[in-house]
C-alpha positions as CSV (number, residue, x, y, z in Angstrom):
1,M,20.8,4.6,-2.5
2,K,21.6,1.5,-0.4
3,L,22.6,3.5,2.7
4,L,20.7,1.4,5.2
5,S,22.5,-1.8,4.2
6,T,26.0,-0.3,4.4
7,E,28.5,-1.0,7.2
8,L,28.8,2.8,7.8
9,Y,25.1,3.1,8.7
10,G,25.0,-0.1,10.7
11,N,28.0,0.8,12.8
12,S,27.1,4.5,13.4
13,P,25.6,5.8,16.7
14,I,21.8,6.4,16.5
15,Y,22.1,10.2,16.3
16,L,24.3,9.8,13.2
17,Q,21.9,7.2,11.8
18,N,19.1,9.8,12.1
19,L,21.2,12.3,10.1
20,L,22.2,9.8,7.5
21,L,18.5,8.6,7.2
22,S,17.3,12.2,6.9
23,F,19.8,13.0,4.1
24,R,18.9,9.8,2.3
25,E,15.2,10.5,2.5
26,Y,15.7,14.1,1.4
27,A,17.4,12.9,-1.7
28,H,14.6,10.3,-2.3
29,T,11.6,12.4,-1.6
30,R,12.6,15.9,-2.9
31,K,10.8,14.8,-6.1
32,R,7.6,14.5,-4.1
33,Y,7.7,17.9,-2.5
34,G,8.6,20.3,-5.3
35,M,6.6,23.4,-6.3
36,G,4.2,21.2,-8.2
37,Y,3.2,19.5,-4.9
38,Y,2.4,22.9,-3.2
39,R,0.6,24.2,-6.2
40,Y,-1.6,21.1,-6.5
41,L,-2.2,21.0,-2.8
42,H,-3.4,24.6,-2.9
43,Q,-5.6,23.8,-5.9
44,L,-7.2,20.9,-4.1
45,S,-7.9,23.0,-1.0
46,G,-10.0,25.4,-3.3
47,M,-12.1,22.7,-4.8
48,D,-15.5,21.6,-3.6
49,E,-16.1,17.9,-3.7
50,T,-19.8,18.4,-3.1
51,D,-20.2,20.2,-6.4
52,R,-20.9,17.4,-9.0
53,Q,-20.7,19.6,-12.0
54,S,-17.2,21.1,-11.1
55,E,-15.8,17.7,-10.0
56,Q,-17.0,16.1,-13.2
57,K,-15.6,18.9,-15.3
58,H,-12.2,18.5,-13.6
59,Q,-12.2,14.7,-14.1
60,D,-13.1,15.1,-17.9
61,F,-10.4,17.8,-18.3
62,E,-7.7,15.6,-16.7
63,L,-8.9,12.6,-18.8
64,R,-8.5,14.5,-22.1
65,L,-5.0,15.7,-21.0
66,L,-3.9,12.1,-20.2
67,L,-5.3,10.6,-23.4
68,H,-3.7,13.2,-25.7
69,H,-0.4,13.0,-23.8
70,A,-0.4,9.2,-24.1
71,A,-1.2,9.3,-27.9
72,E,1.6,11.8,-28.5
73,N,4.4,10.5,-26.4
74,S,3.8,6.7,-26.0
75,S,4.4,4.5,-29.1
76,F,2.1,1.9,-27.7
77,Y,-0.9,4.2,-27.3
78,K,-0.2,6.0,-30.5
79,G,-0.5,2.7,-32.3
80,M,-3.6,1.6,-30.3
81,Y,-5.6,4.8,-30.5
82,G,-4.5,6.4,-33.8
83,S,-7.0,9.2,-34.4
84,D,-9.8,7.7,-32.3
85,L,-9.5,10.2,-29.5
86,A,-11.5,13.0,-31.1
87,D,-14.8,11.7,-29.7
88,I,-13.5,11.1,-26.2
89,Q,-14.7,14.2,-24.2
90,C,-15.8,12.7,-20.9
91,A,-15.4,9.7,-18.7
92,N,-18.4,8.0,-20.1
93,D,-16.8,8.0,-23.6
94,L,-14.0,5.8,-22.4
95,Q,-16.1,2.7,-23.3
96,Q,-15.2,3.5,-26.9
97,L,-11.6,2.6,-26.2
98,P,-10.2,-1.0,-25.9
99,I,-9.6,-2.7,-22.6
100,L,-6.0,-3.2,-21.6
101,E,-5.2,-6.6,-20.1
102,E,-2.4,-6.6,-17.5
103,T,-0.4,-9.2,-19.4
104,L,-0.2,-7.0,-22.5
105,F,0.5,-4.0,-20.3
106,N,3.5,-5.7,-18.7
107,N,4.8,-7.2,-22.0
108,R,4.7,-3.9,-23.8
109,I,5.8,-1.7,-20.9
110,D,8.8,-0.4,-22.9
111,D,6.5,0.9,-25.6
112,I,4.1,2.4,-23.0
113,Y,6.7,4.4,-21.2
114,T,6.9,8.1,-22.2
115,Q,10.1,8.6,-20.2
116,A,13.3,7.1,-21.8
117,I,15.5,7.2,-18.7
118,G,16.1,3.8,-17.0
119,R,13.9,1.7,-19.3
120,K,16.5,-1.0,-19.9
121,K,17.2,-1.2,-16.1
122,D,13.6,-1.6,-15.3
123,A,13.0,-4.3,-18.0
124,Y,16.0,-6.3,-16.8
125,A,14.9,-6.1,-13.1
126,S,11.4,-7.3,-14.0
127,A,12.7,-10.2,-16.1
128,R,15.0,-11.2,-13.3
129,T,12.6,-11.1,-10.4
130,G,9.3,-12.1,-12.1
131,Q,7.6,-9.0,-10.6
132,P,5.4,-6.8,-12.7
133,P,7.5,-3.8,-14.0
134,H,7.2,-0.6,-12.1
135,L,5.5,2.4,-13.5
136,R,8.0,5.2,-14.3
137,L,6.5,8.4,-13.1
138,A,7.4,12.0,-13.9
139,N,8.2,14.3,-10.9
140,A,4.8,16.0,-11.5
141,D,3.1,12.6,-11.1
142,W,4.8,12.0,-7.8
143,Q,4.0,15.4,-6.5
144,K,0.3,15.2,-7.4
145,Q,0.0,11.8,-5.9
146,T,1.6,13.0,-2.7
147,A,-0.5,16.1,-2.6
148,T,-3.6,14.0,-3.0
149,V,-2.8,11.9,0.0
150,D,-1.8,14.9,2.1
151,H,-5.0,16.7,1.2
152,F,-7.0,13.7,2.4
153,K,-5.2,13.8,5.7
154,K,-5.7,17.5,5.9
155,Q,-9.4,17.0,5.6
156,H,-9.2,15.0,8.8
157,G,-7.1,17.6,10.6
158,A,-3.6,16.4,10.0
159,I,-1.2,18.7,8.1
160,N,1.8,16.8,6.8
161,L,5.3,18.5,7.1
162,E,3.9,20.9,9.7
163,M,2.7,18.6,12.4
164,K,4.7,15.8,14.1
165,R,4.0,12.5,12.5
166,A,4.7,9.0,13.9
167,T,4.9,6.3,11.2
168,F,4.9,2.5,11.7
169,D,7.1,1.4,8.8
170,S,8.6,-1.9,7.6
171,G,11.8,-0.5,6.3
172,N,15.2,-1.8,7.6
173,F,16.3,1.5,9.2
174,V,17.0,-0.4,12.5
175,P,20.1,-2.6,11.9
176,A,19.6,-6.3,12.4
177,S,22.4,-6.4,14.8
178,Q,20.7,-4.0,17.2
179,K,19.0,-5.9,20.0
180,Q,18.2,-3.1,22.5
181,G,17.9,0.6,22.7
182,A,15.9,2.8,20.3
183,F,13.8,1.0,17.7
184,W,12.8,4.2,16.0
185,R,14.6,6.8,13.8
186,D,13.9,10.4,12.9
187,I,13.6,12.1,9.5
188,Y,14.1,15.7,10.6
189,Y,13.0,17.6,7.6
190,L,9.7,15.7,7.4
191,N,9.1,16.2,11.1
192,Q,8.6,12.4,11.2
193,R,9.6,9.6,13.5
194,L,9.7,6.0,12.1
195,Y,8.9,3.1,14.3
196,S,10.0,-0.4,13.2
197,V,7.1,-2.8,12.7
198,D,9.5,-5.7,13.3
199,H,9.7,-4.5,16.9
200,C,6.0,-4.2,17.5
201,T,6.0,-7.2,19.8
202,N,5.5,-7.8,23.5
203,Q,9.2,-7.5,24.2
204,Y,9.3,-3.9,23.0
205,F,5.8,-2.5,23.5
206,S,6.7,-0.7,26.8
207,A,9.7,1.1,25.2
208,L,7.5,2.1,22.2
209,V,4.8,3.6,24.4
210,N,7.3,5.5,26.5
211,N,8.9,6.9,23.3
212,L,5.5,7.9,21.9
213,N,4.7,9.7,25.2
214,S,8.0,11.5,24.8
215,F,7.7,12.3,21.1
216,R,4.0,13.4,21.4
217,P,3.0,13.0,17.7
218,D,0.1,15.0,16.3
219,F,-1.0,12.1,14.1
220,I,-0.1,8.5,13.4
221,D,0.0,6.5,10.2
222,G,1.5,3.3,8.8
223,L,0.9,-0.4,8.7
224,P,-2.4,-1.2,10.4
225,Q,-1.4,-4.5,12.0
226,A,1.5,-2.9,13.8
227,I,-0.7,-0.1,15.2
228,L,-3.4,-2.6,16.1
229,A,-0.9,-4.8,18.0
230,L,0.3,-1.7,20.0
231,A,-3.3,-0.6,20.7
232,R,-4.1,-4.0,22.1
233,Y,-1.1,-3.8,24.5
234,I,-2.2,-0.3,25.6
235,N,-5.8,-1.5,26.2
236,E,-4.7,-4.7,28.0
237,Q,-2.3,-2.8,30.3
238,R,-4.8,0.1,30.7
239,I,-2.2,2.7,29.8
240,L,-3.2,6.3,29.7
241,L,-1.2,8.2,27.1
242,N,0.0,11.7,27.8
243,F,-0.6,13.0,24.3
244,Q,-3.6,13.3,22.0
245,V,-3.4,12.5,18.3
246,I,-5.8,14.1,15.9
247,T,-6.3,11.1,13.7
248,I,-4.8,7.7,12.9
249,F,-4.4,6.8,9.2
250,V,-4.0,3.2,8.2
251,E,-3.1,2.1,4.7
252,T,-2.8,-1.0,2.5
253,E,-5.1,-3.3,4.5
254,F,-8.6,-2.7,5.7
255,L,-9.7,-3.2,9.3
256,V,-12.8,-5.0,10.6
257,E,-14.9,-3.0,13.1
258,S,-13.6,-4.7,16.2
259,E,-10.0,-3.8,15.2
260,R,-10.9,-0.2,14.4
261,A,-12.6,0.0,17.9
262,E,-9.5,-1.4,19.5
263,I,-7.3,1.3,18.0
264,E,-9.7,4.1,18.6
265,N,-10.1,3.1,22.3
266,A,-6.4,3.1,22.8
267,F,-5.6,6.4,21.3
268,G,-8.9,8.2,21.8
269,C,-9.3,9.4,18.2
270,F,-10.9,8.4,14.9
271,V,-9.2,5.9,12.6
272,R,-9.4,6.8,8.9
273,Q,-8.5,4.3,6.2
274,W,-7.1,4.8,2.7
275,S,-5.5,2.6,0.1
276,M,-3.3,3.0,-3.0
277,K,-1.4,-0.2,-2.2
278,T,0.3,-0.7,-5.6
279,E,1.1,1.4,-8.6
280,R,-1.9,-0.1,-10.4
281,S,-4.4,0.5,-7.6
282,P,-7.1,3.2,-7.4
283,F,-6.9,5.9,-4.7
284,L,-9.5,5.1,-2.1
285,S,-10.2,7.1,1.1
286,E,-12.6,7.1,4.0
287,C,-14.8,10.1,4.6
288,V,-16.1,11.5,8.0
289,E,-19.1,9.2,7.7
290,G,-16.9,6.1,7.6
291,N,-17.6,5.3,3.9
292,L,-15.0,4.5,1.2
293,H,-14.8,6.8,-1.8
294,F,-12.9,6.5,-5.1
295,N,-11.2,9.9,-5.7
296,M,-12.4,10.9,-9.1
297,R,-9.7,13.7,-9.2
298,T,-7.2,10.9,-9.6
299,G,-8.8,8.9,-12.4
300,V,-11.7,6.9,-13.6
301,M,-12.9,3.6,-12.2
302,E,-15.2,1.4,-14.4
303,F,-17.1,-1.7,-13.3
304,T,-18.0,-4.4,-15.8
305,D,-20.9,-6.8,-15.7
306,D,-18.5,-9.6,-14.9
307,G,-17.3,-7.9,-11.7
308,E,-14.1,-6.7,-13.2
309,V,-12.5,-3.3,-12.5
310,L,-11.0,-1.1,-15.2
311,L,-8.7,1.7,-13.9
312,T,-7.6,4.9,-15.6
313,R,-5.2,6.9,-13.5
314,F,-4.4,10.5,-14.2
315,H,-1.1,11.0,-12.4
316,T,0.8,8.4,-14.3
317,K,1.9,10.4,-17.3
318,G,5.4,8.8,-17.3
319,T,3.6,5.4,-17.8
320,P,0.1,6.1,-18.9
321,L,-2.4,3.7,-17.3
322,I,-5.7,3.7,-19.3
323,R,-8.6,1.2,-18.9
324,L,-6.3,-1.3,-17.3
325,K,-8.1,-4.4,-16.0
326,I,-6.7,-4.6,-12.5
327,D,-6.3,-7.6,-10.2
328,E,-8.6,-6.2,-7.5
329,Q,-12.2,-6.6,-6.8
330,W,-14.4,-3.6,-5.9
331,M,-18.1,-2.9,-6.4
332,P,-19.9,0.4,-6.8
333,V,-22.4,1.5,-4.1
334,N,-25.1,3.3,-6.0
335,R,-26.3,5.8,-3.4
336,P,-25.3,9.2,-2.2
337,C,-23.1,9.6,0.9
338,P,-24.3,11.6,3.9
339,C,-20.9,13.4,3.9
340,G,-22.0,15.2,0.7
341,S,-19.0,14.1,-1.5
342,V,-20.0,13.3,-5.1
343,H,-16.9,11.0,-5.4
344,P,-18.2,7.5,-6.0
345,L,-18.7,5.1,-3.1
346,V,-17.2,1.6,-3.4
347,R,-16.9,-1.5,-1.3
348,K,-15.3,-5.0,-1.3
349,P,-17.5,-7.8,-2.6
350,S,-17.1,-9.6,0.7
351,K,-16.1,-8.7,4.2
352,P,-12.4,-8.4,4.8
353,I,-10.6,-11.2,6.8
354,S,-8.4,-10.5,9.7
355,A,-5.8,-13.0,8.6
356,F,-3.4,-14.9,10.8
357,L,-1.6,-18.2,11.1
358,Q,-1.1,-20.2,14.3
359,S,2.1,-20.8,16.1
360,K,2.1,-23.9,18.3
361,S,3.8,-22.2,21.2
362,R,3.5,-18.5,20.4
363,G,-0.2,-18.1,19.4
364,R,-1.4,-16.0,16.5
365,V,1.0,-14.6,13.9
366,T,-0.7,-11.9,11.8
367,S,-0.2,-11.1,8.1
368,L,2.1,-8.2,9.1
369,Y,5.0,-10.5,9.9
370,L,4.5,-12.7,6.9
371,A,4.4,-9.7,4.6
372,T,7.7,-8.7,6.1
373,I,9.2,-12.1,5.1
374,Q,7.7,-11.7,1.6
375,E,9.4,-8.3,1.4
376,K,12.8,-9.6,2.4
377,F,12.8,-12.2,-0.4
378,Q,10.9,-10.3,-3.1
379,Q,14.0,-10.0,-5.3
380,V,14.3,-13.8,-5.6
381,A,10.8,-15.0,-4.7
382,P,8.3,-13.4,-7.1
383,S,5.2,-14.3,-5.1
384,M,4.8,-16.0,-1.8
385,Q,1.8,-17.7,-0.1
386,F,1.6,-19.3,3.4
387,V,-0.7,-22.2,3.9
388,Q,-1.4,-23.9,7.2
389,N,-3.3,-27.2,7.3
390,S,-2.2,-28.4,10.8
391,I,-1.0,-26.8,14.0
392,E,2.4,-28.4,13.6
393,A,3.3,-27.4,10.0
394,I,3.2,-24.5,7.5
395,E,3.8,-24.7,3.8
396,V,5.4,-21.8,2.0
397,W,4.5,-21.7,-1.7
398,I,6.6,-19.6,-4.2
399,S,4.9,-18.8,-7.5
400,G,7.1,-18.4,-10.6
401,I,9.8,-20.9,-9.3
402,V,9.4,-24.6,-10.0
403,I,12.5,-25.8,-8.2
404,V,13.4,-23.8,-5.1
405,P,17.2,-23.4,-4.6
406,V,18.5,-25.0,-1.4
407,H,20.0,-21.8,0.0
408,L,16.7,-19.9,-0.6
409,E,14.7,-22.7,1.1
410,Q,17.0,-22.6,4.2
411,A,16.9,-18.8,4.4
412,I,13.1,-18.8,4.4
413,I,12.8,-21.6,6.9
414,Q,15.2,-19.7,9.2
415,E,13.0,-16.6,9.1
416,M,9.9,-18.8,9.8
417,V,11.5,-20.4,12.8
418,G,12.4,-17.0,14.2
419,I,8.7,-16.0,14.1
420,F,6.8,-19.2,14.8
421,G,9.3,-21.1,17.0
422,E,11.4,-24.3,16.6
423,D,8.6,-26.7,17.5
424,M,7.0,-26.5,14.1
425,R,7.8,-27.9,10.6
426,F,8.2,-25.7,7.5
427,T,8.3,-26.8,3.9
428,V,9.1,-24.5,0.9
429,K,7.7,-25.4,-2.4
430,G,7.6,-23.9,-5.9
431,R,4.9,-23.7,-8.5
432,S,4.9,-22.2,-12.0
433,A,1.7,-20.0,-11.7
434,K,-0.3,-18.2,-9.0
435,P,-3.0,-20.2,-7.2
436,P,-6.5,-20.1,-8.9
437,H,-8.1,-18.9,-5.6
438,E,-6.9,-16.6,-2.9
439,T,-7.9,-16.1,0.7
440,G,-6.7,-13.4,3.1
441,P,-5.0,-10.1,2.4
442,A,-3.8,-10.2,-1.2
443,G,-3.7,-14.0,-1.1
444,L,-0.8,-14.0,1.3
445,I,-2.4,-16.4,3.8
446,I,-4.6,-19.5,3.7
447,N,-5.4,-20.7,7.2
448,N,-7.3,-24.0,6.9
449,L,-7.4,-24.2,10.7
450,Q,-9.6,-21.0,10.7
451,F,-11.6,-21.5,7.6
452,P,-13.0,-24.7,5.9
453,R,-11.4,-25.4,2.6
454,I,-14.5,-24.5,0.5
455,W,-14.1,-21.8,-2.2
456,Q,-17.2,-19.5,-2.3
457,S,-18.1,-16.9,-4.9
458,D,-16.8,-13.4,-4.1
459,R,-19.8,-11.8,-5.7
460,G,-21.7,-9.7,-3.2
461,T,-25.1,-8.1,-3.3
462,E,-26.3,-4.7,-2.2
């Protein structure tokens, strides 16, 4: 549903936009909150993640279900595995199966699907945009994934759907023509208020804080850089909030300790991090001890001697994902966690970078705003990277396009001028493939003012 881009939505008063948004989200998310969601959430609440034997037994059971489902319903896996599944009884047995490269996975996605609906549409969209094809998930997949995330939040005191939730979101629910007023919208049936990350700037911080004080959320989640920017404002202005949130959950990016401390100081609660940033990513969550665990109820994570990660995900039966070599780097931490959970500990091979570029007149611009530009042009620009070699100029590289159309170049430059100011130069260039090396969140930013242009190994040591 393209409700948010319609003239009806954009010209409606805010109270009607809230209703329209709530109806749209109800139609979009009802597949996530069916009876399967509640059954699985109840099942998770009765499980003990400190019991290694029961957790391993559950993982092995889910693995066998996935493998047999894939072999019976996916022509790709039926041809790949044949009758080789009889000996696969536990996660350790996965080594007997072939590794699946992402290129092969993407090229054979139509044969991998076990759901016929919409295949041609997905294949066409992927060919047109250059983006990897989306996984097509069954309703049961969506509901179990949602229940897993909500169970994680419940472990830290936040009960989704029952408590009031403030979410900092990059969606276009605030019309571009709106220049003042409320930069937030309500989804009534989810008990949720969305705050526009595009308006997490000095101009609007006061209004955002006042509205949070009025809304009094029980917990906060969403994009970390937006929450961090608001927290810095609260701390700098020495504002005392009149509400107390239980926990703040940040996703997609990981914070350095100074950024975590900034948020916790502003809101007076713990920050808990989690990540499942793409359909091909593992589900990782932070425990009460501040360590990062891979949730073994959601799949199997294998680590090769070459530092590669192989991912098997259970709740992807619409598009079985088995031993896929993913484009993420994680390393196992081979020691028990004080929290008692037997779910494996993992870490990044190197410390995360708090990425930013420099505006000549406006100071630092974080990856949040550049990710917003990338999202706006993702249909026509498959992969973007922002490179700064001098304070006066920024290069925008688009992978997958050799010659950048003039109208696309002008549109991107216009967005960059709006963020960085008119006293800088911007060039937009295309290249046929992704860069061989990446720096910053997901390779989005290379700041050669901040870091020397020397590529170092990403292999870490314990």
